N, C-alpha and C positions, 0 to 999 in steps of 0.2 A: 286333314284336320276338319272337323265338322264346325258348323256355325257356332254352336255353344262354346266350344273350346276356344275359338277365335275371339269371341266376346269376352271370355274370362281372361285370356292373355292380354287383350287390349285394356281391360279394366285394371288389371294388376299393373301394367306398364304405366297407365295414367295415374294411378295412385302413387306409385314410386316416384314418378317425375312431377307430381303436383307441387304447387307452390308451398303447401303446408309442410310437406316432408323436406323439401329443399330448404325452406326457412329454418327448420330444425337443424339440418346438417350445417348450414351456414352459421347458425348461432353457436353450435358446439365447436366448430373450427375457430370462430372468433374468440370464444371463451378460452380455448386452449392457447391461442396467440397472446391474449392479454396476460395469462399466467406466465408465459415465457418472457414477455416484456417486463413484467414486474420482477421476475427473478433476475433478469439481466440488469435492471436498474439497481436492484439490491446489491448484486455482485459488484457493480460499478461503484456504488457508494462505499462498500466495504474496501474495495481496492484503493479508492481515493483516500479513505481514512488511514489505511495502512501506509500508504505512500506519505501522507502528511506526518504520521507519527514517526516513520523512519527518517524523514527529512529533519524533524525536530531533534531527534536523538543524535543523528549524525552531526548536525550543526553544533549542538551542545558539546559533544565529545571532541570534535575537531578544534573548536574554539578553545576548549580547555587545554588540549595538548599543545596547540600552537602558542598560546599565551605562556604556558609553562616552558616551552622550548624543548620538550622531550616527551617520549611516549613509553609506556610499559609494554611488555609483550602481550599481556592480557588485553590492554586497550587496543593494541594493534590488531589482534585476532578478532576482537569484538567489532571493531570498525570494519574489518573486511567482511564479517558475517552480515553486517547491516548494509554496507554499501552495495555489494553485488546484487542482492535481490532488489534493492532500491533502484538501481540502474536498469535491471531487467524489467521492472514494473513500468518503466518509462519516466523515471525521475528527470526533472527538467534541467539537470546539470548544475544546479546551485551548489550541490555538495561535492562536486568533482574536484574543485580547486582545494578545498579543505582536506579531502581524502588524499590527494596527491602531495600536499604539503606535509601531511602526517607521515607519509611513507618515507619522506626524506629525513625526518627527525631522528635524533639519536635515541637508542633504547636504553632505559634506565630501570633500576629495580623498583619494586613497589614502595619500599621504604624511602628511597631517594625521591620518588615522585611525590610522596606524602610531604616530605620535608620541603620540597620546592613549592608545593601548593600552599603550605602553611606560610612560608616566606612571602609568597605572592599575596596571600590574603592579608597578612600583617601590613605589608606595604600599601595595599589597596585601602585599608582602613586607617592608615597613618600611624600605626603602632610602632613601626620601625624607627621613625624619626623621634618619637617620645623617648624610647629607650636610649637612643644615642645622645639625647640632651641630658639625661640623668647622670 
């Protein structure tokens, strides 16, 4: 290799490894990492929101069924579809007790459940005692 070729190779190696080029590479890598972190944070926020919404729906449904003392097949299936992903997402276990109690409840028809809900609502608002007094 002659002197001129050696100088050119040395110059190219110096340029490639110079601080300017390395700074550009570090900048690009850092920008890529920041995008990944932002996406992970967004996914995390979405997961937490879904977990919260699932928690709210499960609590609402289990409270309703336990208060009624019975569950419909549709509610039971719906509860199962909600609870399993909730548990897989890492739910804190608050819903487990209600879910397990609902699994023990007797299954009733949709119409019977509506009647039981109406009776409970009337009792809650005091209408049942007014009718008995009349």
